[in-house]
Short mmCIF file of the C-alpha atoms (twelve columns), coordinates in Angstrom:
data_MODEL
# 
_entry.id   MODEL 
# 
loop_
_atom_site.group_PDB 
_atom_site.id 
_atom_site.type_symbol 
_atom_site.label_atom_id 
_atom_site.label_alt_id 
_atom_site.label_comp_id 
_atom_site.label_asym_id 
_atom_site.label_seq_id 
_atom_site.Cartn_x 
_atom_site.Cartn_y 
_atom_site.Cartn_z 
_atom_site.pdbx_PDB_model_num 
ATOM 1   C CA . MET A 1   6.542   -4.869  32.999  1 
ATOM 2   C CA . PRO A 2   4.260   -6.895  31.909  1 
ATOM 3   C CA . LEU A 3   1.294   -6.241  28.989  1 
ATOM 4   C CA . LEU A 4   -2.091  -6.086  29.841  1 
ATOM 5   C CA . VAL A 5   -3.459  -7.518  26.679  1 
ATOM 6   C CA . ASP A 6   -2.166  -10.105 24.165  1 
ATOM 7   C CA . PRO A 7   -0.817  -8.404  20.867  1 
ATOM 8   C CA . ALA A 8   -3.492  -8.658  17.919  1 
ATOM 9   C CA . LEU A 9   -1.090  -10.439 15.678  1 
ATOM 10  C CA . PRO A 10  2.246   -12.441 17.134  1 
ATOM 11  C CA . GLN A 11  5.763   -11.161 16.035  1 
ATOM 12  C CA . GLY A 12  6.270   -12.889 12.753  1 
ATOM 13  C CA . THR A 13  3.204   -12.708 11.445  1 
ATOM 14  C CA . LEU A 14  4.580   -11.531 7.792   1 
ATOM 15  C CA . ARG A 15  8.133   -12.454 7.990   1 
ATOM 16  C CA . ASN A 16  7.414   -16.507 8.778   1 
ATOM 17  C CA . LEU A 17  5.626   -15.657 5.097   1 
ATOM 18  C CA . PRO A 18  6.751   -14.666 1.733   1 
ATOM 19  C CA . GLN A 19  5.721   -11.961 0.344   1 
ATOM 20  C CA . PRO A 20  2.632   -12.897 -1.794  1 
ATOM 21  C CA . ARG A 21  1.625   -12.203 -4.935  1 
ATOM 22  C CA . LEU A 22  -1.567  -10.378 -5.349  1 
ATOM 23  C CA . THR A 23  -3.761  -9.745  -8.210  1 
ATOM 24  C CA . THR A 24  -6.584  -6.768  -8.377  1 
ATOM 25  C CA . THR A 25  -10.277 -7.465  -10.012 1 
ATOM 26  C CA . ASP A 26  -12.621 -5.320  -11.765 1 
ATOM 27  C CA . GLY A 27  -14.540 -4.705  -8.197  1 
ATOM 28  C CA . SER A 28  -15.562 -8.035  -7.920  1 
ATOM 29  C CA . THR A 29  -15.766 -9.484  -4.465  1 
ATOM 30  C CA . GLN A 30  -12.150 -11.203 -3.530  1 
ATOM 31  C CA . ARG A 31  -11.700 -13.584 -0.919  1 
ATOM 32  C CA . PRO A 32  -8.336  -15.929 0.043   1 
ATOM 33  C CA . SER A 33  -7.292  -18.284 -1.470  1 
ATOM 34  C CA . GLN A 34  -7.581  -21.691 -0.195  1 
ATOM 35  C CA . HIS A 35  -4.726  -23.108 -1.197  1 
ATOM 36  C CA . ASP A 36  -2.274  -21.511 0.720   1 
ATOM 37  C CA . GLY A 37  -4.401  -18.421 2.667   1 
ATOM 38  C CA . LEU A 38  -1.987  -15.912 0.665   1 
ATOM 39  C CA . ALA A 39  -2.779  -14.922 -2.657  1 
ATOM 40  C CA . LEU A 40  -6.148  -13.367 -3.626  1 
ATOM 41  C CA . ARG A 41  -7.657  -15.732 -6.622  1 
ATOM 42  C CA . PRO A 42  -10.746 -13.305 -7.915  1 
ATOM 43  C CA . SER A 43  -12.815 -14.743 -9.948  1 
ATOM 44  C CA . GLN A 44  -12.447 -11.623 -12.877 1 
ATOM 45  C CA . HIS A 45  -8.921  -10.849 -12.653 1 
ATOM 46  C CA . ASP A 46  -8.438  -7.782  -14.463 1 
ATOM 47  C CA . GLY A 47  -4.504  -8.228  -15.863 1 
ATOM 48  C CA . LEU A 48  -3.193  -5.685  -12.853 1 
ATOM 49  C CA . THR A 49  -0.538  -7.880  -10.423 1 
ATOM 50  C CA . LEU A 50  0.880   -6.797  -6.787  1 
ATOM 51  C CA . ARG A 51  4.519   -8.385  -6.744  1 
ATOM 52  C CA . PRO A 52  7.287   -8.128  -4.235  1 
ATOM 53  C CA . TRP A 53  9.322   -5.446  -6.144  1 
ATOM 54  C CA . GLN A 54  12.939  -7.073  -8.224  1 
ATOM 55  C CA . HIS A 55  16.128  -5.400  -8.863  1 
ATOM 56  C CA . GLY A 56  15.548  -4.569  -12.140 1 
ATOM 57  C CA . ASP A 57  12.426  -2.432  -11.466 1 
ATOM 58  C CA . ALA A 58  14.857  0.212   -10.335 1 
ATOM 59  C CA . ASP A 59  14.960  2.764   -13.534 1 
ATOM 60  C CA . ALA A 60  11.339  2.311   -13.660 1 
ATOM 61  C CA . VAL A 61  10.842  3.721   -10.361 1 
ATOM 62  C CA . ARG A 62  13.585  6.126   -11.015 1 
ATOM 63  C CA . THR A 63  11.524  7.523   -13.758 1 
ATOM 64  C CA . ALA A 64  7.631   7.684   -12.100 1 
ATOM 65  C CA . PHE A 65  9.906   9.298   -8.982  1 
ATOM 66  C CA . ALA A 66  10.129  11.905  -11.778 1 
ATOM 67  C CA . CYS A 67  6.661   12.667  -11.594 1 
ATOM 68  C CA . PRO A 68  6.046   15.963  -9.910  1 
ATOM 69  C CA . GLU A 69  3.023   14.910  -8.287  1 
ATOM 70  C CA . ILE A 70  4.688   11.601  -7.273  1 
ATOM 71  C CA . GLN A 71  7.343   14.209  -5.760  1 
ATOM 72  C CA . ARG A 72  4.949   16.692  -4.000  1 
ATOM 73  C CA . TRP A 73  2.729   13.967  -2.256  1 
ATOM 74  C CA . HIS A 74  5.858   11.557  -1.140  1 
ATOM 75  C CA . VAL A 75  7.830   14.490  -0.373  1 
ATOM 76  C CA . ARG A 76  11.187  12.400  -2.492  1 
ATOM 77  C CA . ARG A 77  12.721  12.266  -5.518  1 
ATOM 78  C CA . LEU A 78  15.731  9.972   -7.438  1 
ATOM 79  C CA . ASP A 79  18.222  11.371  -8.631  1 
ATOM 80  C CA . THR A 80  20.229  8.445   -9.712  1 
ATOM 81  C CA . LEU A 81  19.700  4.276   -10.495 1 
ATOM 82  C CA . GLU A 82  21.830  3.850   -7.393  1 
ATOM 83  C CA . GLU A 83  18.986  5.331   -5.431  1 
ATOM 84  C CA . ALA A 84  16.176  3.757   -6.864  1 
ATOM 85  C CA . VAL A 85  18.217  0.062   -6.242  1 
ATOM 86  C CA . GLU A 86  18.384  1.070   -2.803  1 
ATOM 87  C CA . TRP A 87  14.832  2.508   -2.819  1 
ATOM 88  C CA . VAL A 88  13.661  -1.314  -4.246  1 
ATOM 89  C CA . GLY A 89  16.515  -3.187  -2.354  1 
ATOM 90  C CA . GLN A 90  14.985  -1.812  1.670   1 
ATOM 91  C CA . TRP A 91  11.184  -3.770  0.931   1 
ATOM 92  C CA . ALA A 92  13.247  -7.135  1.870   1 
ATOM 93  C CA . GLU A 93  14.642  -6.103  4.561   1 
ATOM 94  C CA . ARG A 94  11.652  -4.017  5.973   1 
ATOM 95  C CA . TRP A 95  9.550   -6.930  5.473   1 
ATOM 96  C CA . GLU A 96  11.528  -9.573  7.751   1 
ATOM 97  C CA . THR A 97  11.860  -6.958  10.098  1 
ATOM 98  C CA . GLU A 98  7.667   -6.552  10.011  1 
ATOM 99  C CA . THR A 99  7.883   -3.173  10.101  1 
ATOM 100 C CA . ALA A 100 6.443   -1.583  6.185   1 
ATOM 101 C CA . ALA A 101 5.547   -3.422  3.078   1 
ATOM 102 C CA . SER A 102 5.947   -2.293  -0.307  1 
ATOM 103 C CA . TRP A 103 4.400   -4.163  -4.467  1 
ATOM 104 C CA . ALA A 104 4.962   -2.817  -7.774  1 
ATOM 105 C CA . ILE A 105 1.810   -2.650  -9.091  1 
ATOM 106 C CA . VAL A 106 2.462   -4.313  -12.670 1 
ATOM 107 C CA . ASP A 107 0.662   -4.079  -16.079 1 
ATOM 108 C CA . GLY A 108 0.034   -7.700  -18.072 1 
ATOM 109 C CA . ASP A 109 3.646   -7.189  -19.334 1 
ATOM 110 C CA . ASP A 110 5.148   -7.372  -15.503 1 
ATOM 111 C CA . GLN A 111 6.074   -3.503  -15.974 1 
ATOM 112 C CA . PRO A 112 5.465   -1.608  -12.544 1 
ATOM 113 C CA . ILE A 113 3.022   1.382   -13.082 1 
ATOM 114 C CA . GLY A 114 2.517   1.662   -9.924  1 
ATOM 115 C CA . GLN A 115 3.385   1.201   -5.589  1 
ATOM 116 C CA . ILE A 116 1.092   0.269   -3.017  1 
ATOM 117 C CA . GLY A 117 2.438   -0.462  0.400   1 
ATOM 118 C CA . LEU A 118 1.689   -0.854  4.101   1 
ATOM 119 C CA . ARG A 119 3.821   1.284   6.391   1 
ATOM 120 C CA . ASN A 120 3.936   2.070   9.967   1 
ATOM 121 C CA . ILE A 121 2.854   -1.674  10.500  1 
ATOM 122 C CA . SER A 122 2.277   -2.786  14.575  1 
ATOM 123 C CA . LEU A 123 1.402   -5.999  14.932  1 
ATOM 124 C CA . ALA A 124 0.820   -5.583  18.702  1 
ATOM 125 C CA . GLU A 125 -2.649  -3.003  17.420  1 
ATOM 126 C CA . GLY A 126 -2.951  -5.207  14.271  1 
ATOM 127 C CA . SER A 127 -2.673  -2.123  12.430  1 
ATOM 128 C CA . ALA A 128 -1.047  -0.107  9.475   1 
ATOM 129 C CA . SER A 129 -1.207  2.974   7.301   1 
ATOM 130 C CA . LEU A 130 -1.636  2.437   3.088   1 
ATOM 131 C CA . SER A 131 0.590   4.735   0.558   1 
ATOM 132 C CA . TYR A 132 0.173   4.228   -2.900  1 
ATOM 133 C CA . TRP A 133 1.079   5.865   -6.606  1 
ATOM 134 C CA . VAL A 134 0.434   5.337   -9.785  1 
ATOM 135 C CA . THR A 135 2.808   6.408   -12.659 1 
ATOM 136 C CA . PRO A 136 0.961   9.110   -15.003 1 
ATOM 137 C CA . ALA A 137 0.280   7.021   -18.148 1 
ATOM 138 C CA . ALA A 138 -1.655  4.680   -16.827 1 
ATOM 139 C CA . ARG A 139 -3.660  7.010   -14.278 1 
ATOM 140 C CA . GLY A 140 -7.351  7.077   -14.867 1 
ATOM 141 C CA . ARG A 141 -8.195  3.327   -15.427 1 
ATOM 142 C CA . SER A 142 -8.756  3.074   -11.060 1 
ATOM 143 C CA . ILE A 143 -5.353  1.470   -10.895 1 
ATOM 144 C CA . ALA A 144 -4.881  3.059   -7.138  1 
ATOM 145 C CA . ALA A 145 -8.464  2.109   -6.322  1 
ATOM 146 C CA . ARG A 146 -8.268  -1.706  -7.478  1 
ATOM 147 C CA . SER A 147 -4.918  -2.331  -5.984  1 
ATOM 148 C CA . VAL A 148 -5.955  -1.130  -2.510  1 
ATOM 149 C CA . GLN A 149 -8.841  -3.027  -2.029  1 
ATOM 150 C CA . ALA A 150 -6.471  -6.127  -3.170  1 
ATOM 151 C CA . LEU A 151 -4.274  -4.827  -0.492  1 
ATOM 152 C CA . SER A 152 -6.883  -4.652  1.843   1 
ATOM 153 C CA . ALA A 153 -8.994  -8.246  1.399   1 
ATOM 154 C CA . TRP A 154 -5.148  -9.291  1.813   1 
ATOM 155 C CA . ALA A 155 -4.119  -7.856  5.363   1 
ATOM 156 C CA . PHE A 156 -7.530  -8.323  6.515   1 
ATOM 157 C CA . GLU A 157 -9.056  -11.658 5.225   1 
ATOM 158 C CA . SER A 158 -5.795  -13.176 5.338   1 
ATOM 159 C CA . ILE A 159 -3.298  -11.670 7.926   1 
ATOM 160 C CA . GLY A 160 -5.855  -10.723 10.199  1 
ATOM 161 C CA . PHE A 161 -5.151  -6.440  10.136  1 
ATOM 162 C CA . HIS A 162 -7.868  -5.229  12.810  1 
ATOM 163 C CA . ARG A 163 -7.400  -1.294  11.250  1 
ATOM 164 C CA . LEU A 164 -6.086  -0.113  8.262   1 
ATOM 165 C CA . ASN A 165 -5.591  3.878   7.391   1 
ATOM 166 C CA . ILE A 166 -5.302  5.823   4.471   1 
ATOM 167 C CA . GLN A 167 -3.542  9.591   5.775   1 
ATOM 168 C CA . HIS A 168 -2.637  12.306  2.977   1 
ATOM 169 C CA . SER A 169 -2.870  15.792  2.942   1 
ATOM 170 C CA . THR A 170 -6.205  18.111  2.408   1 
ATOM 171 C CA . ALA A 171 -4.805  19.364  -1.073  1 
ATOM 172 C CA . ASN A 172 -4.376  15.933  -2.216  1 
ATOM 173 C CA . SER A 173 -8.336  14.728  -3.931  1 
ATOM 174 C CA . ALA A 174 -6.982  12.107  -5.758  1 
ATOM 175 C CA . SER A 175 -6.120  10.402  -3.035  1 
ATOM 176 C CA . CYS A 176 -9.151  11.128  -1.023  1 
ATOM 177 C CA . ARG A 177 -11.116 10.048  -4.027  1 
ATOM 178 C CA . VAL A 178 -9.230  6.298   -3.822  1 
ATOM 179 C CA . ALA A 179 -10.248 6.627   0.001   1 
ATOM 180 C CA . GLU A 180 -14.096 7.303   -0.262  1 
ATOM 181 C CA . ARG A 181 -14.098 4.859   -3.422  1 
ATOM 182 C CA . THR A 182 -12.837 2.032   -1.354  1 
ATOM 183 C CA . GLY A 183 -14.789 1.728   1.978   1 
ATOM 184 C CA . TYR A 184 -12.722 3.832   4.299   1 
ATOM 185 C CA . ARG A 185 -14.184 6.309   6.016   1 
ATOM 186 C CA . ALA A 186 -12.900 9.793   7.099   1 
ATOM 187 C CA . GLU A 187 -13.078 9.747   10.033  1 
ATOM 188 C CA . GLY A 188 -11.318 13.285  10.635  1 
ATOM 189 C CA . THR A 189 -8.995  16.286  10.197  1 
ATOM 190 C CA . LEU A 190 -5.415  16.530  11.858  1 
ATOM 191 C CA . ARG A 191 -4.245  20.107  11.554  1 
ATOM 192 C CA . GLN A 192 -0.569  20.484  9.770   1 
ATOM 193 C CA . ALA A 193 -0.026  16.826  10.418  1 
ATOM 194 C CA . ILE A 194 2.287   16.307  7.644   1 
ATOM 195 C CA . LYS A 195 4.866   18.523  5.437   1 
ATOM 196 C CA . HIS A 196 5.378   19.373  2.073   1 
ATOM 197 C CA . ALA A 197 7.985   21.127  0.183   1 
ATOM 198 C CA . ASP A 198 5.460   24.086  0.029   1 
ATOM 199 C CA . GLY A 199 5.052   24.118  3.906   1 
ATOM 200 C CA . TRP A 200 2.579   22.590  6.363   1 
ATOM 201 C CA . HIS A 201 -0.665  20.841  4.960   1 
ATOM 202 C CA . ASP A 202 -3.587  19.790  7.274   1 
ATOM 203 C CA . TRP A 203 -3.784  15.788  6.616   1 
ATOM 204 C CA . HIS A 204 -7.162  13.774  6.058   1 
ATOM 205 C CA . LEU A 205 -7.697  10.264  8.205   1 
ATOM 206 C CA . HIS A 206 -9.683  7.726   6.690   1 
ATOM 207 C CA . GLY A 207 -10.076 4.178   8.231   1 
ATOM 208 C CA . ARG A 208 -11.538 0.931   8.114   1 
ATOM 209 C CA . LEU A 209 -11.895 -1.949  10.250  1 
ATOM 210 C CA . ARG A 210 -11.976 -5.618  9.491   1 
ATOM 211 C CA . THR A 211 -15.331 -6.019  10.892  1 
ATOM 212 C CA . ASP A 212 -16.841 -3.152  8.370   1 
ATOM 213 C CA . GLY A 213 -16.560 -5.626  5.577   1 
# 
């Protein structure tokens, strides 16, 4: 059966491009690079970079997932280095299939201190959901919010996504603050929409449109 509307983004929008490196700022306005249309070149780079995961990041990822808060909200733990290697290695294939994407948030020494990604990518709808975590030692510096701003700017301005979502348990107040600070409007509560280790949680839904600015 033929579709009556064109897809918002054509197949190959992501896989035909190399996954970019993005930089964050201290809050100043970001614009896509005029040079390559991929990497964001903000006026005041604050020392954080979002880059594709590398094989050598596995040990840092295993350490991060030992954090009880990351385990709680992301419903996963990594017990062995081999599991961490598998987690890191999945993202190249998922970029190729255009179903999800993930970036390591790294500091000036290129050491991972967090993760940010796009989940449930729908090219037809031009939509995706954001996920993010930050290691305990790196918290308190607005790293998640700065990373959300950088990834959102790239997704909207360089790629042309129509809508991005942030969804989180209503008990996860830290994630709610990140969404509010980065222009993701609260749009409602989904009842018992996600299952955590302690049972079903209601889910806050936040959304941002490309036209929101």
